[in-house]
N, C-alpha and C positions, 0 to 999 in steps of 0.2 A: 309535235306540238313544242314550243320553246319554252325554257323554265322561268321566263319572264310573264308570259302568259299566264301558266299554269298558278304561278303566284298571287298575280293579279284575280284571278278568279277566285281563288280561295280567301284573299283578304277580304274582296267586295260579299262572300257567302259568310265570312264571319261578320261582318258589317250588317248585310241581313239577317242573320240569325239574332243579333242583339236587338235589333230593331223590331223583331218577331217578337222577342220576348218582354220588350215594353210596350206593345200593342197589345198582348194577352195579358201582362197586369192591368191596362186600363179597361180592358174588356172587362175583367172579373171586378177590379175596384170601383171602377168607373162612376161616379156622383148621379148621372143620369143616364135616361134611358138615349138620347142623343149622341154622349159620349160612347156608350158601350158602340153604337150603330157604326157611329164614325171609325171607331177600333177595328171593329169586322172588316169594315171595306178596305181599311188599310191594311190588316192582315192577312186578308185575302189578295192583294197585290203584292206585298213582300213575298208570300208563298209562293206565288205566280214567278216573281222574279228569281226565285231562289230553285224553281224546277227549271227557268230556261238558261238560267247561270251553269247548272247541273249538266244538262242539254249538251251546252258548248263546249264546257270542260272534258264530258267525256264523248266529244263528237258523234252524239246519236242524235237519230230526230226522232225517237221512239216515243216521247212524251208530248211533242209540242202538239199532237191533238186531242192530248188532255189539258193542256193550256189552253186550248179554243174554248172547250167544254166548261172549263173551271172560269172563265172570264167571264162566259154569259149568264154563268148561276150566280157569280157574285154582284155581276151589275143587275139581274132581276132583283136577288134578295136584298139589295140596296135601297133599290127602286119599292119593292114592298115595304120595307122598312119604314122609308120616309114616306110613303103615304100615308101609314098605320100610325105612324106619330103625327102626320100633321091633321088626317079628319077621324080616328078613330077606328077606319075600316080601311080594308085594301081596295074592296071593289066598290 
């Protein structure tokens, strides 16, 4: 792996970490339930991006299955929260 590639992935990881901290702040302090739901969905996407970058950085395919599962769980969770906020019930 070249030094340029390693530096680029490290910088992207730093930016994603800062983004995750901002999402966590909005998740804890958010004024409404919709703001918290959007923050949770965004935080899920950011964490998945961090896992993918770490897999690319260290040339490992070990966690790509976990990324697929977390993507599915994040989507289903976001859908359930949106339905609950819209109707007051999930089913």
